[in-house]
C-alpha positions as CSV (number, residue, x, y, z in Angstrom):
1,M,-43.6,221.6,-99.3
2,S,-41.5,224.7,-98.7
3,A,-37.8,224.9,-99.5
4,N,-37.1,224.9,-95.7
5,A,-39.2,221.8,-95.1
6,A,-37.6,220.0,-98.1
7,H,-34.1,220.9,-96.8
8,G,-35.0,219.7,-93.3
9,A,-36.3,216.4,-94.6
10,A,-33.0,215.7,-96.3
11,W,-31.2,216.2,-93.0
12,S,-33.4,213.6,-91.2
13,E,-31.8,210.9,-93.3
14,K,-28.2,211.7,-92.4
15,K,-26.2,210.1,-89.6
16,V,-25.2,212.2,-86.6
17,T,-21.4,212.3,-86.3
18,D,-20.9,214.7,-83.4
19,V,-22.8,216.7,-80.8
20,Q,-21.3,219.6,-78.9
21,L,-23.0,221.3,-76.0
22,H,-21.9,224.9,-75.5
23,Y,-22.1,226.0,-71.8
24,L,-21.6,229.2,-69.9
25,P,-21.2,229.7,-66.2
26,W,-24.7,230.5,-64.7
27,D,-23.7,233.4,-62.3
28,D,-21.8,234.0,-59.0
29,Y,-24.8,232.9,-56.9
30,I,-25.9,229.7,-58.5
31,R,-23.3,226.9,-58.9
32,G,-23.8,225.5,-62.4
33,S,-23.9,226.3,-66.1
34,W,-26.5,226.9,-68.8
35,C,-26.5,225.7,-72.3
36,T,-27.4,228.3,-75.0
37,R,-26.4,226.3,-78.0
38,I,-26.0,222.8,-79.3
39,T,-24.1,221.9,-82.4
40,V,-25.1,218.7,-84.2
41,R,-22.8,217.5,-87.0
42,F,-23.9,215.3,-89.9
43,G,-20.5,214.7,-91.6
44,A,-19.6,218.1,-93.1
45,A,-23.2,219.5,-92.6
46,V,-24.0,221.4,-89.3
47,A,-27.2,222.1,-87.4
48,E,-27.1,224.8,-84.7
49,L,-29.8,224.6,-82.0
50,L,-30.1,228.0,-80.3
51,L,-32.3,229.5,-77.6
52,G,-34.0,231.8,-80.0
53,G,-37.1,232.6,-81.9
54,D,-39.0,235.0,-84.2
55,G,-38.6,238.5,-82.8
56,R,-41.1,241.3,-83.2
57,D,-39.3,242.5,-86.3
58,G,-39.4,239.1,-88.0
59,R,-35.8,238.4,-87.4
60,L,-34.2,235.7,-85.2
61,S,-33.9,237.0,-81.6
62,P,-32.8,235.5,-78.3
63,A,-35.5,233.6,-76.4
64,A,-35.7,231.6,-73.1
65,D,-38.6,229.5,-74.2
66,N,-38.0,228.6,-77.8
67,V,-35.4,226.7,-79.8
68,A,-34.3,227.8,-83.3
69,V,-32.7,225.4,-85.6
70,L,-30.2,226.8,-88.1
71,L,-29.0,224.5,-90.9
72,D,-25.5,225.2,-92.2
73,P,-25.5,228.8,-91.0
74,P,-22.8,231.1,-92.5
75,Q,-22.5,232.6,-89.0
76,L,-24.2,232.7,-85.6
77,P,-26.2,235.7,-84.5
78,E,-24.2,238.4,-82.7
79,W,-26.4,237.9,-79.5
80,E,-25.3,234.3,-79.1
81,P,-22.8,234.4,-76.2
82,T,-20.9,231.3,-77.2
83,A,-20.3,232.5,-80.7
84,H,-17.4,234.8,-79.6
């Protein structure tokens, strides 16, 4: 089992204490919002679910069709619009 898999397995046993949906206005033509990030709290621990994936350079990049899960990230990627 990889270190990431072992770390994730430990998270599955914790109780969810809070969920926050981070929305932005869609645009001027469509009435509504889109959610680019979901924060799930497990007590003091945090999981960030982002619309992102593995980019061509092997780094996390924005994506419209993939969800990346960051466990206790020290910061969010610069490209995440709700991080600012």
